[in-house]
mmCIF entry with sequence, helices, sheets and N, C-alpha, C, O atoms, coordinates in Angstrom:
data_MODEL
# 
_entry.id   MODEL 
# 
_entity.id                         1 
_entity.type                       polymer 
_entity.pdbx_number_of_molecules   1 
# 
_entity_poly.entity_id                      1 
_entity_poly.type                           'polypeptide(L)' 
_entity_poly.nstd_linkage                   no 
_entity_poly.nstd_monomer                   no 
_entity_poly.pdbx_seq_one_letter_code       MILYGGDYYPEQWKEAKDILQEDLSLMKKAHCNTVTLGVFAWSEL 
_entity_poly.pdbx_seq_one_letter_code_can   MILYGGDYYPEQWKEAKDILQEDLSLMKKAHCNTVTLGVFAWSEL 
_entity_poly.pdbx_strand_id                 A 
# 
loop_
_entity_poly_seq.entity_id 
_entity_poly_seq.num 
_entity_poly_seq.mon_id 
_entity_poly_seq.hetero 
1 1  MET n 
1 2  ILE n 
1 3  LEU n 
1 4  TYR n 
1 5  GLY n 
1 6  GLY n 
1 7  ASP n 
1 8  TYR n 
1 9  TYR n 
1 10 PRO n 
1 11 GLU n 
1 12 GLN n 
1 13 TRP n 
1 14 LYS n 
1 15 GLU n 
1 16 ALA n 
1 17 LYS n 
1 18 ASP n 
1 19 ILE n 
1 20 LEU n 
1 21 GLN n 
1 22 GLU n 
1 23 ASP n 
1 24 LEU n 
1 25 SER n 
1 26 LEU n 
1 27 MET n 
1 28 LYS n 
1 29 LYS n 
1 30 ALA n 
1 31 HIS n 
1 32 CYS n 
1 33 ASN n 
1 34 THR n 
1 35 VAL n 
1 36 THR n 
1 37 LEU n 
1 38 GLY n 
1 39 VAL n 
1 40 PHE n 
1 41 ALA n 
1 42 TRP n 
1 43 SER n 
1 44 GLU n 
1 45 LEU n 
# 
_struct_asym.id          A 
_struct_asym.entity_id   1 
# 
loop_
_struct_conf.conf_type_id 
_struct_conf.id 
_struct_conf.pdbx_PDB_helix_id 
_struct_conf.beg_label_comp_id 
_struct_conf.beg_label_asym_id 
_struct_conf.beg_label_seq_id 
_struct_conf.pdbx_beg_PDB_ins_code 
_struct_conf.end_label_comp_id 
_struct_conf.end_label_asym_id 
_struct_conf.end_label_seq_id 
_struct_conf.pdbx_end_PDB_ins_code 
_struct_conf.beg_auth_comp_id 
_struct_conf.beg_auth_asym_id 
_struct_conf.beg_auth_seq_id 
_struct_conf.end_auth_comp_id 
_struct_conf.end_auth_asym_id 
_struct_conf.end_auth_seq_id 
_struct_conf.pdbx_PDB_helix_class 
_struct_conf.details 
_struct_conf.pdbx_PDB_helix_length 
HELX_P HELX_P1 AA1 PRO A 10 ? GLN A 12 ? PRO A 10 GLN A 12 5 ? 3  
HELX_P HELX_P2 AA2 ILE A 19 ? LYS A 29 ? ILE A 19 LYS A 29 1 ? 11 
HELX_P HELX_P3 AA3 ALA A 41 ? SER A 43 ? ALA A 41 SER A 43 5 ? 3  
# 
_struct_conf_type.id          HELX_P 
_struct_conf_type.criteria    ? 
_struct_conf_type.reference   ? 
# 
_struct_sheet.id               AA1 
_struct_sheet.type             ? 
_struct_sheet.number_strands   2 
_struct_sheet.details          ? 
# 
_struct_sheet_order.sheet_id     AA1 
_struct_sheet_order.range_id_1   1 
_struct_sheet_order.range_id_2   2 
_struct_sheet_order.offset       ? 
_struct_sheet_order.sense        parallel 
# 
loop_
_struct_sheet_range.sheet_id 
_struct_sheet_range.id 
_struct_sheet_range.beg_label_comp_id 
_struct_sheet_range.beg_label_asym_id 
_struct_sheet_range.beg_label_seq_id 
_struct_sheet_range.pdbx_beg_PDB_ins_code 
_struct_sheet_range.end_label_comp_id 
_struct_sheet_range.end_label_asym_id 
_struct_sheet_range.end_label_seq_id 
_struct_sheet_range.pdbx_end_PDB_ins_code 
_struct_sheet_range.beg_auth_comp_id 
_struct_sheet_range.beg_auth_asym_id 
_struct_sheet_range.beg_auth_seq_id 
_struct_sheet_range.end_auth_comp_id 
_struct_sheet_range.end_auth_asym_id 
_struct_sheet_range.end_auth_seq_id 
AA1 1 GLY A 5  ? TYR A 8  ? GLY A 5  TYR A 8  
AA1 2 THR A 34 ? LEU A 37 ? THR A 34 LEU A 37 
# 
loop_
_atom_site.group_PDB 
_atom_site.id 
_atom_site.type_symbol 
_atom_site.label_atom_id 
_atom_site.label_alt_id 
_atom_site.label_comp_id 
_atom_site.label_asym_id 
_atom_site.label_entity_id 
_atom_site.label_seq_id 
_atom_site.pdbx_PDB_ins_code 
_atom_site.Cartn_x 
_atom_site.Cartn_y 
_atom_site.Cartn_z 
_atom_site.occupancy 
_atom_site.B_iso_or_equiv 
_atom_site.pdbx_formal_charge 
_atom_site.auth_seq_id 
_atom_site.auth_comp_id 
_atom_site.auth_asym_id 
_atom_site.auth_atom_id 
_atom_site.pdbx_PDB_model_num 
ATOM 1   N N  . MET A 1 1  ? 44.684 -53.768 -14.751 1.00 0.00 ? 1  MET A N  1 
ATOM 2   C CA . MET A 1 1  ? 43.824 -52.783 -15.212 1.00 0.00 ? 1  MET A CA 1 
ATOM 3   C C  . MET A 1 1  ? 42.636 -53.382 -16.089 1.00 0.00 ? 1  MET A C  1 
ATOM 4   O O  . MET A 1 1  ? 42.791 -54.295 -16.900 1.00 0.00 ? 1  MET A O  1 
ATOM 5   N N  . ILE A 1 2  ? 41.495 -52.780 -15.828 1.00 0.00 ? 2  ILE A N  1 
ATOM 6   C CA . ILE A 1 2  ? 40.284 -53.311 -16.521 1.00 0.00 ? 2  ILE A CA 1 
ATOM 7   C C  . ILE A 1 2  ? 40.140 -52.400 -17.813 1.00 0.00 ? 2  ILE A C  1 
ATOM 8   O O  . ILE A 1 2  ? 40.272 -51.176 -17.798 1.00 0.00 ? 2  ILE A O  1 
ATOM 9   N N  . LEU A 1 3  ? 39.859 -53.145 -18.902 1.00 0.00 ? 3  LEU A N  1 
ATOM 10  C CA . LEU A 1 3  ? 39.686 -52.355 -20.144 1.00 0.00 ? 3  LEU A CA 1 
ATOM 11  C C  . LEU A 1 3  ? 38.201 -51.998 -20.332 1.00 0.00 ? 3  LEU A C  1 
ATOM 12  O O  . LEU A 1 3  ? 37.334 -52.864 -20.218 1.00 0.00 ? 3  LEU A O  1 
ATOM 13  N N  . TYR A 1 4  ? 37.921 -50.745 -20.615 1.00 0.00 ? 4  TYR A N  1 
ATOM 14  C CA . TYR A 1 4  ? 36.583 -50.226 -20.722 1.00 0.00 ? 4  TYR A CA 1 
ATOM 15  C C  . TYR A 1 4  ? 36.462 -49.387 -21.973 1.00 0.00 ? 4  TYR A C  1 
ATOM 16  O O  . TYR A 1 4  ? 37.141 -48.367 -22.092 1.00 0.00 ? 4  TYR A O  1 
ATOM 17  N N  . GLY A 1 5  ? 35.652 -49.768 -22.875 1.00 0.00 ? 5  GLY A N  1 
ATOM 18  C CA . GLY A 1 5  ? 35.463 -48.866 -24.062 1.00 0.00 ? 5  GLY A CA 1 
ATOM 19  C C  . GLY A 1 5  ? 34.424 -49.418 -24.963 1.00 0.00 ? 5  GLY A C  1 
ATOM 20  O O  . GLY A 1 5  ? 33.438 -49.987 -24.495 1.00 0.00 ? 5  GLY A O  1 
ATOM 21  N N  . GLY A 1 6  ? 34.610 -49.269 -26.262 1.00 0.00 ? 6  GLY A N  1 
ATOM 22  C CA . GLY A 1 6  ? 33.645 -49.721 -27.246 1.00 0.00 ? 6  GLY A CA 1 
ATOM 23  C C  . GLY A 1 6  ? 34.242 -49.641 -28.681 1.00 0.00 ? 6  GLY A C  1 
ATOM 24  O O  . GLY A 1 6  ? 35.445 -49.441 -28.845 1.00 0.00 ? 6  GLY A O  1 
ATOM 25  N N  . ASP A 1 7  ? 33.420 -49.792 -29.660 1.00 0.00 ? 7  ASP A N  1 
ATOM 26  C CA . ASP A 1 7  ? 33.781 -49.738 -31.050 1.00 0.00 ? 7  ASP A CA 1 
ATOM 27  C C  . ASP A 1 7  ? 33.570 -48.270 -31.449 1.00 0.00 ? 7  ASP A C  1 
ATOM 28  O O  . ASP A 1 7  ? 32.632 -47.603 -31.013 1.00 0.00 ? 7  ASP A O  1 
ATOM 29  N N  . TYR A 1 8  ? 34.501 -47.802 -32.308 1.00 0.00 ? 8  TYR A N  1 
ATOM 30  C CA . TYR A 1 8  ? 34.415 -46.439 -32.825 1.00 0.00 ? 8  TYR A CA 1 
ATOM 31  C C  . TYR A 1 8  ? 34.730 -46.434 -34.307 1.00 0.00 ? 8  TYR A C  1 
ATOM 32  O O  . TYR A 1 8  ? 35.759 -46.970 -34.717 1.00 0.00 ? 8  TYR A O  1 
ATOM 33  N N  . TYR A 1 9  ? 33.867 -45.841 -35.120 1.00 0.00 ? 9  TYR A N  1 
ATOM 34  C CA . TYR A 1 9  ? 33.924 -45.897 -36.573 1.00 0.00 ? 9  TYR A CA 1 
ATOM 35  C C  . TYR A 1 9  ? 34.011 -44.487 -37.175 1.00 0.00 ? 9  TYR A C  1 
ATOM 36  O O  . TYR A 1 9  ? 33.036 -43.976 -37.724 1.00 0.00 ? 9  TYR A O  1 
ATOM 37  N N  . PRO A 1 10 ? 35.174 -43.879 -37.063 1.00 0.00 ? 10 PRO A N  1 
ATOM 38  C CA . PRO A 1 10 ? 35.272 -42.490 -37.660 1.00 0.00 ? 10 PRO A CA 1 
ATOM 39  C C  . PRO A 1 10 ? 35.079 -42.406 -39.089 1.00 0.00 ? 10 PRO A C  1 
ATOM 40  O O  . PRO A 1 10 ? 34.687 -41.340 -39.563 1.00 0.00 ? 10 PRO A O  1 
ATOM 41  N N  . GLU A 1 11 ? 35.328 -43.490 -39.900 1.00 0.00 ? 11 GLU A N  1 
ATOM 42  C CA . GLU A 1 11 ? 35.107 -43.473 -41.272 1.00 0.00 ? 11 GLU A CA 1 
ATOM 43  C C  . GLU A 1 11 ? 33.684 -43.329 -41.643 1.00 0.00 ? 11 GLU A C  1 
ATOM 44  O O  . GLU A 1 11 ? 33.412 -43.115 -42.824 1.00 0.00 ? 11 GLU A O  1 
ATOM 45  N N  . GLN A 1 12 ? 32.711 -43.428 -40.722 1.00 0.00 ? 12 GLN A N  1 
ATOM 46  C CA . GLN A 1 12 ? 31.309 -43.240 -40.930 1.00 0.00 ? 12 GLN A CA 1 
ATOM 47  C C  . GLN A 1 12 ? 30.993 -41.746 -40.846 1.00 0.00 ? 12 GLN A C  1 
ATOM 48  O O  . GLN A 1 12 ? 29.898 -41.336 -41.230 1.00 0.00 ? 12 GLN A O  1 
ATOM 49  N N  . TRP A 1 13 ? 31.872 -40.967 -40.381 1.00 0.00 ? 13 TRP A N  1 
ATOM 50  C CA . TRP A 1 13 ? 31.503 -39.563 -40.122 1.00 0.00 ? 13 TRP A CA 1 
ATOM 51  C C  . TRP A 1 13 ? 32.466 -38.610 -40.774 1.00 0.00 ? 13 TRP A C  1 
ATOM 52  O O  . TRP A 1 13 ? 32.802 -37.569 -40.209 1.00 0.00 ? 13 TRP A O  1 
ATOM 53  N N  . LYS A 1 14 ? 32.922 -38.968 -41.988 1.00 0.00 ? 14 LYS A N  1 
ATOM 54  C CA . LYS A 1 14 ? 33.887 -38.144 -42.760 1.00 0.00 ? 14 LYS A CA 1 
ATOM 55  C C  . LYS A 1 14 ? 33.402 -36.798 -43.016 1.00 0.00 ? 14 LYS A C  1 
ATOM 56  O O  . LYS A 1 14 ? 34.181 -35.848 -42.943 1.00 0.00 ? 14 LYS A O  1 
ATOM 57  N N  . GLU A 1 15 ? 32.026 -36.623 -43.344 1.00 0.00 ? 15 GLU A N  1 
ATOM 58  C CA . GLU A 1 15 ? 31.545 -35.268 -43.595 1.00 0.00 ? 15 GLU A CA 1 
ATOM 59  C C  . GLU A 1 15 ? 31.355 -34.411 -42.334 1.00 0.00 ? 15 GLU A C  1 
ATOM 60  O O  . GLU A 1 15 ? 31.407 -33.187 -42.451 1.00 0.00 ? 15 GLU A O  1 
ATOM 61  N N  . ALA A 1 16 ? 31.156 -34.924 -41.243 1.00 0.00 ? 16 ALA A N  1 
ATOM 62  C CA . ALA A 1 16 ? 31.006 -34.216 -39.950 1.00 0.00 ? 16 ALA A CA 1 
ATOM 63  C C  . ALA A 1 16 ? 32.245 -34.049 -39.220 1.00 0.00 ? 16 ALA A C  1 
ATOM 64  O O  . ALA A 1 16 ? 32.495 -34.814 -38.288 1.00 0.00 ? 16 ALA A O  1 
ATOM 65  N N  . LYS A 1 17 ? 33.083 -33.082 -39.566 1.00 0.00 ? 17 LYS A N  1 
ATOM 66  C CA . LYS A 1 17 ? 34.409 -32.874 -38.934 1.00 0.00 ? 17 LYS A CA 1 
ATOM 67  C C  . LYS A 1 17 ? 34.464 -32.588 -37.545 1.00 0.00 ? 17 LYS A C  1 
ATOM 68  O O  . LYS A 1 17 ? 35.435 -32.940 -36.875 1.00 0.00 ? 17 LYS A O  1 
ATOM 69  N N  . ASP A 1 18 ? 33.438 -31.938 -37.029 1.00 0.00 ? 18 ASP A N  1 
ATOM 70  C CA . ASP A 1 18 ? 33.421 -31.580 -35.633 1.00 0.00 ? 18 ASP A CA 1 
ATOM 71  C C  . ASP A 1 18 ? 33.025 -32.642 -34.659 1.00 0.00 ? 18 ASP A C  1 
ATOM 72  O O  . ASP A 1 18 ? 33.110 -32.450 -33.446 1.00 0.00 ? 18 ASP A O  1 
ATOM 73  N N  . ILE A 1 19 ? 32.558 -33.847 -35.218 1.00 0.00 ? 19 ILE A N  1 
ATOM 74  C CA . ILE A 1 19 ? 32.046 -34.841 -34.313 1.00 0.00 ? 19 ILE A CA 1 
ATOM 75  C C  . ILE A 1 19 ? 33.130 -35.577 -33.653 1.00 0.00 ? 19 ILE A C  1 
ATOM 76  O O  . ILE A 1 19 ? 32.905 -36.147 -32.586 1.00 0.00 ? 19 ILE A O  1 
ATOM 77  N N  . LEU A 1 20 ? 34.323 -35.611 -34.218 1.00 0.00 ? 20 LEU A N  1 
ATOM 78  C CA . LEU A 1 20 ? 35.431 -36.293 -33.559 1.00 0.00 ? 20 LEU A CA 1 
ATOM 79  C C  . LEU A 1 20 ? 35.674 -35.681 -32.239 1.00 0.00 ? 20 LEU A C  1 
ATOM 80  O O  . LEU A 1 20 ? 35.723 -36.415 -31.251 1.00 0.00 ? 20 LEU A O  1 
ATOM 81  N N  . GLN A 1 21 ? 35.828 -34.420 -32.130 1.00 0.00 ? 21 GLN A N  1 
ATOM 82  C CA . GLN A 1 21 ? 36.056 -33.762 -30.839 1.00 0.00 ? 21 GLN A CA 1 
ATOM 83  C C  . GLN A 1 21 ? 35.018 -33.964 -29.811 1.00 0.00 ? 21 GLN A C  1 
ATOM 84  O O  . GLN A 1 21 ? 35.344 -34.199 -28.648 1.00 0.00 ? 21 GLN A O  1 
ATOM 85  N N  . GLU A 1 22 ? 33.813 -33.887 -30.170 1.00 0.00 ? 22 GLU A N  1 
ATOM 86  C CA . GLU A 1 22 ? 32.629 -34.228 -29.346 1.00 0.00 ? 22 GLU A CA 1 
ATOM 87  C C  . GLU A 1 22 ? 32.774 -35.673 -28.802 1.00 0.00 ? 22 GLU A C  1 
ATOM 88  O O  . GLU A 1 22 ? 32.654 -35.906 -27.599 1.00 0.00 ? 22 GLU A O  1 
ATOM 89  N N  . ASP A 1 23 ? 33.038 -36.650 -29.730 1.00 0.00 ? 23 ASP A N  1 
ATOM 90  C CA . ASP A 1 23 ? 33.102 -37.950 -29.351 1.00 0.00 ? 23 ASP A CA 1 
ATOM 91  C C  . ASP A 1 23 ? 34.236 -38.215 -28.382 1.00 0.00 ? 23 ASP A C  1 
ATOM 92  O O  . ASP A 1 23 ? 34.068 -38.923 -27.389 1.00 0.00 ? 23 ASP A O  1 
ATOM 93  N N  . LEU A 1 24 ? 35.413 -37.629 -28.683 1.00 0.00 ? 24 LEU A N  1 
ATOM 94  C CA . LEU A 1 24 ? 36.517 -37.775 -27.679 1.00 0.00 ? 24 LEU A CA 1 
ATOM 95  C C  . LEU A 1 24 ? 36.207 -37.310 -26.358 1.00 0.00 ? 24 LEU A C  1 
ATOM 96  O O  . LEU A 1 24 ? 36.517 -37.952 -25.354 1.00 0.00 ? 24 LEU A O  1 
ATOM 97  N N  . SER A 1 25 ? 35.596 -36.199 -26.330 1.00 0.00 ? 25 SER A N  1 
ATOM 98  C CA . SER A 1 25 ? 35.147 -35.583 -25.000 1.00 0.00 ? 25 SER A CA 1 
ATOM 99  C C  . SER A 1 25 ? 34.255 -36.472 -24.260 1.00 0.00 ? 25 SER A C  1 
ATOM 100 O O  . SER A 1 25 ? 34.388 -36.657 -23.050 1.00 0.00 ? 25 SER A O  1 
ATOM 101 N N  . LEU A 1 26 ? 33.255 -37.084 -25.040 1.00 0.00 ? 26 LEU A N  1 
ATOM 102 C CA . LEU A 1 26 ? 32.338 -37.969 -24.330 1.00 0.00 ? 26 LEU A CA 1 
ATOM 103 C C  . LEU A 1 26 ? 33.011 -39.326 -23.835 1.00 0.00 ? 26 LEU A C  1 
ATOM 104 O O  . LEU A 1 26 ? 32.636 -39.893 -22.809 1.00 0.00 ? 26 LEU A O  1 
ATOM 105 N N  . MET A 1 27 ? 33.954 -39.759 -24.582 1.00 0.00 ? 27 MET A N  1 
ATOM 106 C CA . MET A 1 27 ? 34.643 -40.943 -24.196 1.00 0.00 ? 27 MET A CA 1 
ATOM 107 C C  . MET A 1 27 ? 35.510 -40.742 -22.952 1.00 0.00 ? 27 MET A C  1 
ATOM 108 O O  . MET A 1 27 ? 35.646 -41.617 -22.096 1.00 0.00 ? 27 MET A O  1 
ATOM 109 N N  . LYS A 1 28 ? 36.112 -39.486 -22.900 1.00 0.00 ? 28 LYS A N  1 
ATOM 110 C CA . LYS A 1 28 ? 36.812 -39.120 -21.700 1.00 0.00 ? 28 LYS A CA 1 
ATOM 111 C C  . LYS A 1 28 ? 35.978 -39.045 -20.447 1.00 0.00 ? 28 LYS A C  1 
ATOM 112 O O  . LYS A 1 28 ? 36.402 -39.491 -19.380 1.00 0.00 ? 28 LYS A O  1 
ATOM 113 N N  . LYS A 1 29 ? 34.752 -38.464 -20.575 1.00 0.00 ? 29 LYS A N  1 
ATOM 114 C CA . LYS A 1 29 ? 33.737 -38.331 -19.560 1.00 0.00 ? 29 LYS A CA 1 
ATOM 115 C C  . LYS A 1 29 ? 33.297 -39.784 -19.098 1.00 0.00 ? 29 LYS A C  1 
ATOM 116 O O  . LYS A 1 29 ? 33.008 -39.991 -17.920 1.00 0.00 ? 29 LYS A O  1 
ATOM 117 N N  . ALA A 1 30 ? 33.258 -40.691 -19.970 1.00 0.00 ? 30 ALA A N  1 
ATOM 118 C CA . ALA A 1 30 ? 32.852 -42.068 -19.708 1.00 0.00 ? 30 ALA A CA 1 
ATOM 119 C C  . ALA A 1 30 ? 33.992 -42.928 -19.156 1.00 0.00 ? 30 ALA A C  1 
ATOM 120 O O  . ALA A 1 30 ? 33.804 -44.088 -18.790 1.00 0.00 ? 30 ALA A O  1 
ATOM 121 N N  . HIS A 1 31 ? 35.196 -42.309 -19.109 1.00 0.00 ? 31 HIS A N  1 
ATOM 122 C CA . HIS A 1 31 ? 36.355 -43.001 -18.615 1.00 0.00 ? 31 HIS A CA 1 
ATOM 123 C C  . HIS A 1 31 ? 36.785 -44.212 -19.505 1.00 0.00 ? 31 HIS A C  1 
ATOM 124 O O  . HIS A 1 31 ? 37.234 -45.245 -19.009 1.00 0.00 ? 31 HIS A O  1 
ATOM 125 N N  . CYS A 1 32 ? 36.623 -44.024 -20.839 1.00 0.00 ? 32 CYS A N  1 
ATOM 126 C CA . CYS A 1 32 ? 36.948 -45.139 -21.794 1.00 0.00 ? 32 CYS A CA 1 
ATOM 127 C C  . CYS A 1 32 ? 38.450 -45.142 -21.844 1.00 0.00 ? 32 CYS A C  1 
ATOM 128 O O  . CYS A 1 32 ? 39.069 -44.082 -21.932 1.00 0.00 ? 32 CYS A O  1 
ATOM 129 N N  . ASN A 1 33 ? 39.062 -46.332 -21.789 1.00 0.00 ? 33 ASN A N  1 
ATOM 130 C CA . ASN A 1 33 ? 40.543 -46.449 -21.999 1.00 0.00 ? 33 ASN A CA 1 
ATOM 131 C C  . ASN A 1 33 ? 40.934 -47.355 -23.196 1.00 0.00 ? 33 ASN A C  1 
ATOM 132 O O  . ASN A 1 33 ? 42.108 -47.659 -23.407 1.00 0.00 ? 33 ASN A O  1 
ATOM 133 N N  . THR A 1 34 ? 39.921 -47.766 -23.959 1.00 0.00 ? 34 THR A N  1 
ATOM 134 C CA . THR A 1 34 ? 40.252 -48.601 -25.168 1.00 0.00 ? 34 THR A CA 1 
ATOM 135 C C  . THR A 1 34 ? 39.136 -48.392 -26.195 1.00 0.00 ? 34 THR A C  1 
ATOM 136 O O  . THR A 1 34 ? 38.004 -48.071 -25.834 1.00 0.00 ? 34 THR A O  1 
ATOM 137 N N  . VAL A 1 35 ? 39.445 -48.567 -27.404 1.00 0.00 ? 35 VAL A N  1 
ATOM 138 C CA . VAL A 1 35 ? 38.450 -48.549 -28.467 1.00 0.00 ? 35 VAL A CA 1 
ATOM 139 C C  . VAL A 1 35 ? 38.809 -49.515 -29.615 1.00 0.00 ? 35 VAL A C  1 
ATOM 140 O O  . VAL A 1 35 ? 39.997 -49.738 -29.847 1.00 0.00 ? 35 VAL A O  1 
ATOM 141 N N  . THR A 1 36 ? 37.917 -50.049 -30.282 1.00 0.00 ? 36 THR A N  1 
ATOM 142 C CA . THR A 1 36 ? 38.152 -50.822 -31.482 1.00 0.00 ? 36 THR A CA 1 
ATOM 143 C C  . THR A 1 36 ? 37.999 -49.804 -32.610 1.00 0.00 ? 36 THR A C  1 
ATOM 144 O O  . THR A 1 36 ? 36.952 -49.173 -32.751 1.00 0.00 ? 36 THR A O  1 
ATOM 145 N N  . LEU A 1 37 ? 39.018 -49.657 -33.381 1.00 0.00 ? 37 LEU A N  1 
ATOM 146 C CA . LEU A 1 37 ? 39.154 -48.665 -34.376 1.00 0.00 ? 37 LEU A CA 1 
ATOM 147 C C  . LEU A 1 37 ? 39.377 -49.083 -35.823 1.00 0.00 ? 37 LEU A C  1 
ATOM 148 O O  . LEU A 1 37 ? 40.225 -49.942 -36.064 1.00 0.00 ? 37 LEU A O  1 
ATOM 149 N N  . GLY A 1 38 ? 38.712 -48.562 -36.736 1.00 0.00 ? 38 GLY A N  1 
ATOM 150 C CA . GLY A 1 38 ? 39.002 -48.941 -38.160 1.00 0.00 ? 38 GLY A CA 1 
ATOM 151 C C  . GLY A 1 38 ? 38.412 -50.308 -38.568 1.00 0.00 ? 38 GLY A C  1 
ATOM 152 O O  . GLY A 1 38 ? 38.949 -50.894 -39.508 1.00 0.00 ? 38 GLY A O  1 
ATOM 153 N N  . VAL A 1 39 ? 37.408 -50.839 -37.973 1.00 0.00 ? 39 VAL A N  1 
ATOM 154 C CA . VAL A 1 39 ? 36.942 -52.148 -38.365 1.00 0.00 ? 39 VAL A CA 1 
ATOM 155 C C  . VAL A 1 39 ? 36.382 -52.079 -39.837 1.00 0.00 ? 39 VAL A C  1 
ATOM 156 O O  . VAL A 1 39 ? 36.523 -53.020 -40.618 1.00 0.00 ? 39 VAL A O  1 
ATOM 157 N N  . PHE A 1 40 ? 35.741 -50.913 -40.166 1.00 0.00 ? 40 PHE A N  1 
ATOM 158 C CA . PHE A 1 40 ? 35.148 -50.879 -41.556 1.00 0.00 ? 40 PHE A CA 1 
ATOM 159 C C  . PHE A 1 40 ? 35.944 -50.051 -42.465 1.00 0.00 ? 40 PHE A C  1 
ATOM 160 O O  . PHE A 1 40 ? 35.473 -49.698 -43.546 1.00 0.00 ? 40 PHE A O  1 
ATOM 161 N N  . ALA A 1 41 ? 37.174 -49.706 -42.073 1.00 0.00 ? 41 ALA A N  1 
ATOM 162 C CA . ALA A 1 41 ? 38.074 -48.863 -42.835 1.00 0.00 ? 41 ALA A CA 1 
ATOM 163 C C  . ALA A 1 41 ? 38.799 -49.563 -43.891 1.00 0.00 ? 41 ALA A C  1 
ATOM 164 O O  . ALA A 1 41 ? 39.488 -48.933 -44.693 1.00 0.00 ? 41 ALA A O  1 
ATOM 165 N N  . TRP A 1 42 ? 38.684 -50.798 -43.934 1.00 0.00 ? 42 TRP A N  1 
ATOM 166 C CA . TRP A 1 42 ? 39.525 -51.658 -44.959 1.00 0.00 ? 42 TRP A CA 1 
ATOM 167 C C  . TRP A 1 42 ? 39.098 -51.194 -46.412 1.00 0.00 ? 42 TRP A C  1 
ATOM 168 O O  . TRP A 1 42 ? 39.918 -51.078 -47.322 1.00 0.00 ? 42 TRP A O  1 
ATOM 169 N N  . SER A 1 43 ? 37.795 -50.948 -46.546 1.00 0.00 ? 43 SER A N  1 
ATOM 170 C CA . SER A 1 43 ? 37.324 -50.499 -47.896 1.00 0.00 ? 43 SER A CA 1 
ATOM 171 C C  . SER A 1 43 ? 38.041 -49.218 -48.324 1.00 0.00 ? 43 SER A C  1 
ATOM 172 O O  . SER A 1 43 ? 38.302 -49.027 -49.512 1.00 0.00 ? 43 SER A O  1 
ATOM 173 N N  . GLU A 1 44 ? 38.363 -48.341 -47.373 1.00 0.00 ? 44 GLU A N  1 
ATOM 174 C CA . GLU A 1 44 ? 39.056 -47.074 -47.633 1.00 0.00 ? 44 GLU A CA 1 
ATOM 175 C C  . GLU A 1 44 ? 40.470 -47.238 -47.924 1.00 0.00 ? 44 GLU A C  1 
ATOM 176 O O  . GLU A 1 44 ? 41.045 -46.424 -48.647 1.00 0.00 ? 44 GLU A O  1 
ATOM 177 N N  . LEU A 1 45 ? 41.101 -48.286 -47.386 1.00 0.00 ? 45 LEU A N  1 
ATOM 178 C CA . LEU A 1 45 ? 42.601 -48.615 -47.617 1.00 0.00 ? 45 LEU A CA 1 
ATOM 179 C C  . LEU A 1 45 ? 42.770 -49.192 -48.926 1.00 0.00 ? 45 LEU A C  1 
ATOM 180 O O  . LEU A 1 45 ? 43.889 -49.527 -49.312 1.00 0.00 ? 45 LEU A O  1 
# 
């Protein structure tokens, strides 16, 4: 299997609650099967 995806930073969009669903839809359309998630979330933890 070939991995295809990119970086995703949901912590940068906390105020825009509806953007997650749109982003997921676009990732599905692009056939993404992997993402790097939470890279900048350490400050939140």
